[in-house]
N, C-alpha and C positions, 0 to 999 in steps of 0.2 A: 207280063208284069211283076208276078209274085218273084221270079228268078232275079228280075232286076233289083226289086227291094231287098232281096236277101242278099245280092251282090253289095248294093249300097250299104247295108247294115255290117257285112263283114270287112268292108274297107275301112270303116270308120273304126272298129275295134280289131281285137285280136281273134275274131273267128269263134268266139266260145259258143258253147250249145244254148239253146233258147230257153227260155224259163226263167222262174226266180232263182235267185241266190242268196247267199249268205255275205254279208257285209262285215268282214272282220280284221278291224284295223291291224296294221303291222307292230304298232306300239304294244297292242294286246298281246301278242304272239313273242316279242322281242324282249320283254319286261322280265326281271327275274322272279317274280312271282309266278308266271305261266311256266318258267323252266323248272320250277320247283314241283310242279303239281304231278301227281301220278297219272298214269295213263288213262284209268278209268275216269278220272276227273276232267281230263283233256276231251276224251270221248263225251262226257256228259254236257261238258261246255258248249260243244257243236250241236247237241240236241235243242238245247236252250236256243241256240242262234238259228236253228232251223225253224223254230216256233215263232220267231219274230216277222211280223208282216204287217201291213196296213188293213184293219179291218173297216171294211166299207160301213158295215152297220152301225159300230161305234163312232165311226169317223176318227178314227185315232189307231195308233200302233199299239200291238199287243203286248208290249213291255209292260210288266207289271202284273201281268196274269199267265205267266208262263208256267208250265206244270212239269212236275219231275215224279208223279205217281207210278207204281207199278203197271195200272190199267194204261196209261198213254206210253209208256217207254218199252212194254212187253210186246207192242206190236211192231216195234223198230230193233227186236232181238235182244233185250235184256232180261235177264232171266232169274238175278239174284237181287233179292231186297236190300240186303246186307250191302252189297257193292254199290247200290243206288244211294243208299243212304249215307256211307263213308265218302262217297265221291260228292254228293250235295254238301254235307257240311264242311268238306274240303274248299269247296268253290266259295261258300260264305265265307269263310276265315282267310281266304286269300282276298277277298274283296271284288271277284267277278261277278256274284249274283249277290242281289239284296232279297229277303223274304218280305212281301206286301201283306200277305194274310197266311196266319198260321193255321194249319188243318188240324182236324179232329176226327175222331171216331164217330159214326161208322163210314160216313161218306163225304166228310169235306176235305179237299185234298188243300195243301199250300199253294200259293201263288209266289213267284219270283219275278224278279226284274234284272236284266242286264245292265251293268254300270257302266258300260261305254255309249249308252244311248240316254238321252233325257227320260224322265220317268212321268208318263201323261196322268194327271189327276183323275182319280175315280173315288166317288164315296165310299165304295165297297172296301177299301181298304182298312187295314187294323188301324188303331189309334196310334199315332207316332211313326207310321210307318213312312209317310211323306218327309218327315222331319229327321229321320234316321238315314235317309237316303244320301250317298255320298257318289258323286259322280266320279268316275274313274280311280274309284277307290282302290283297286288293284295296283295303282302307281303309290299308293300313299302308305300301303302296309308291307311290313316287312315280310320276305320270303317265308314260308313255312319250315324249311330244313334247308340245311346247305347245299349247294349244287352237286359235291361229292357223296351225298349222302349222310344219313346220320351216324355219328361217329361215337363209339364207347370210350369212355374214359378208361386209362390202363389202371389198373389195380396193381400190378407187380411192376418192378423196375424195367427198363427199356432193354437191360442187358440179361434178362431173366430173374428168376429168385435166387438170391445167392445168400447161403447159409454163413451165419457170422462164425469166424475163426475162433476155436476154443483155446489157442496157444498163438504166443506172440508171433509176429511177421517174421522174426530174425530167430525164431526157434525158442526153446526152454530157457528161462532166465534162472540162476541159483539164487535162493533168498540172500539178502544183505543183513548181518549181524550187525546190531549198534556196538556191542562190545566183543572183544577178541577172546575165542574160547580159551587161550593160553594166557598165563601172567605176561604183562608188561615187565620190562627191565626195572621199572621203577616201584612195582607193586607184586612181589613174588612171595612165595611161601617154601620153606625150607624142605627139600627132599627128604623123604625117610631114609633110615640107614638099610643097608642090605642085609640081608642074613648071615653072611660071610663076617661082616663087621659085628653085629652082636653077638656072635659065637664069641668072636675073640675077646671083648670086652667081659663078658661073663668069666671065662678062664682066667683072665687078668684078676678080676676080683675074688675068685677062688682062693688063687695062689696068694693074695693079699691077706684073706682071711686066716688061712692056714698058718702063715708065719706070725700072724699076732697071736695065734693061740698056740703055739708051741713053743 
């Protein structure tokens, strides 16, 4: 009989292993916000989804009181508190989880809710937790970073740093004078007599003087 029941169960589905499972909607994994998450954040999201189940004592689902403290996660292989803290903040910023109770030292842990589920009403939530909850917030919040990663803005030109030329592109240029260094035809000075002409004039004057005095 057991084998028959097992056969009937397998024939209706895809023959998966028995036991509980995570209900993770495709739209969660296909949205841009999920693609932008780091690997630790994606792994932590699965840890939150694993904690979600129907609580018989409360007669409601555990969404709204999911945990991400080191005591809970260390049992599942998480070793770094810093990694948990950064991944948790990333999931809150991307809209996949919502904080319903803020924890404090020494032993009060924060509570969280997955936003693809409805949020059950509990009197133990912090004030404003219900009002601040947004269903499917991950579809309404922009991705944290571009899909190709964060790109640094260029400081230098795309063709590398270029030194400005100290000379004109066509070579050195001779200075242009406003006035010509030599006199024009309309404005010139008389040239001084040469040494030969000066001696000749002196000789003629001496002869003229001797003739007058003789």
